[in-house]
Residue, then its C-alpha position, 0 to 999 in steps of 0.5 A: m916243321w923242319s926236322k932235326l935230323v942232320r944227314p952225313i957228308g956223303e961217302v966220307s961220313c963217320r960218326y965223328e963227321s956227322v957230329r961235326l956237321a951237326t955242331s957246325l951247321v946248327p948255329g946258322e941253319p934255318e930252324g934246324p932242317c935236314v942238311k946235305t953237303e953236295v949240290p947236284g942242282p936245284k931241280s932234283k929235290d923238287l922233282l923227287c918230292e913230286l915223284k913221291k906224290i905221284a907214286g904214293e908214300d912208301v911205294d917203290f919205283t916199278d921196273v917200268e919206271k926204273e927202265s924208262c927213267v934212264i932214257n928220260q921217258p915217262p913214267g920213270a921221268p914224268k913231264l914235270s916243270i920248275l918255275s923261275f923268274h926273270g933276272a934270276f941266276h942259279g948257277r952254270t951246271l945244266g940243271a941249274l942253268s935251265t932256271t937262269h934268266s938274266k933280264h932287267c926288271r924293276e921292283n915295287k908293289k905293283e910289280d910284285e902283284k903282277c909277278l904273283a899273278e903271272v906265277e899262278e897263270l903259269i902254274e895253271k898253264y903248265k898243269k893244262k899242258d900236262r907238265p905240272v910245276a913240281g917246284v919254284i926257285i927263287e933268290p931272296i934278292q936277284s943278285e947277278g940279275g941286278d940286285h932286284e928285291a921283292s917285298p916280304e909280302f911277296f914271298q909270303c904270298l909266293q909261299k902260299i901259291c906254292k902250297k896251294n898248288g903242291a909245288a915246293l918252294l926252293i930259296d937260293e941263298v948261295q949269294t945272300g946266305c951266311g950274313p951279308t943282309g944283316k941276318f944269317w939267311c936273307h929269307q929270315h927278313f920275310n917272316l914266312e909262315c913256315p920254312p922253305d922246302v929247300v934252302t941252298f947255300s955255298k960261297k961264304m959257307q965254303m962248301g955247296g949244299y942245301f937244307h930241306t924239310e923232312e918231306m923232301t927226303p927221298k926214300q931210296p938211298y943214293r936218289v940225290f948223289n954225285t961225286w962231289m959229296g962234301d968236303p970235311g976239311k971245308l966243314i972245319l973251316l966253316e965250323n971256325i967261321l961260324y964261331v967267329i961270326k957268333t963270338q965277334k957279333l959280326l951280324e950286328q956289325v953288318e947291320r950297323t955298317g949297312k945303315r952307314l953305308k946305305r945312308g951315305l949312298i942315298e946322300i951321294e945319290n942326292e948330290f949326283p942324281c943324274i949319275i946314280n939312282s935307286v940305292r937299295g939292299r939289306g945290310t952291306f948287300l947294296a947296290v945302285n943303278t947308273p943310267k947306262t952300262e958304259l958309265r957303270d963300267d967306267i966308274l968301276r974302272r976308276m974306282k979300282q984305279k983309286g984302290v976300291q974293288s967294286g963289281g957290276c951286276g945287271v945291265s947297269s948296276i953297281r953292287l957292293r959285297p964287302a966281307l962281314v968284317f967290313q966296319e964303319h970306317h971302311a964304309d967311310i973310305f969307300l964312300d969318299v972314294f965313290r964321291q971323288v970318282l962321281r965328281e970327276t965323272k963327265 
């Protein structure tokens, strides 16, 4: 179970800000875990958890470990691995960049099974290389990589594999968090047996941070620390954003608009099967494919000329990322312009 503890906002903490953090994030948190509003990179928490398992609970680091860690050598810096997926994008900082892989792939049941088998093979492979996998990091929907989706069963099996092998499961909700898929957190679509070990967030949440289980909390203070420890001003903005999402029922709005938008895209796909294909996504977090990159870029350029801003992802995908206040009549406007552009496509 997630702990109910709420951690303060770094060095600017006070009783008032701690309470504000609790009241702001509780409505949107994935079942009430610990939370921290600074992001040193997605690998740190997994490595710290593995260090605790190696050293034992309530065991301080030895002098040798403290001295060797600053030169990135064992035993202070043990040889551990983080497993990520082809097509993933987890950021551009050094640690996050090492888990980023942009590569096109397709999503279906057979691919899910193949991928899960490869995960187990890699975990075993790196265990034999004396570089055990401390954590697995994954996006609920691979966004920059081309809006690739996996089934809820895939994520359920992945969590079981992680637990069986003592690896932490980190779900990167930087792009999918805060409602665009129709649920506040995209991983809530997957019916996991228990919450992930770590959930990262940013973008719509106004500031970067992560939720984590009590087991992931390092014993020593300042083990996960950097200059950017959160912003109380952004927290005030977030507090009001969450209030608007709740009072204006924007998650329900996303579901209604998403259904209309996706239905319209499927109809357009049937009209222009040689130009777009593979309509997919959850809520308004949607995407379609085009046959080639040049065609995708040309469509986006002409959409922009007609007053509609869209974006690309992956090799040749068009992605939709409307705001939570995007409504059905906005979807109709987009679909009309999109259809018009495809009609003009030579």
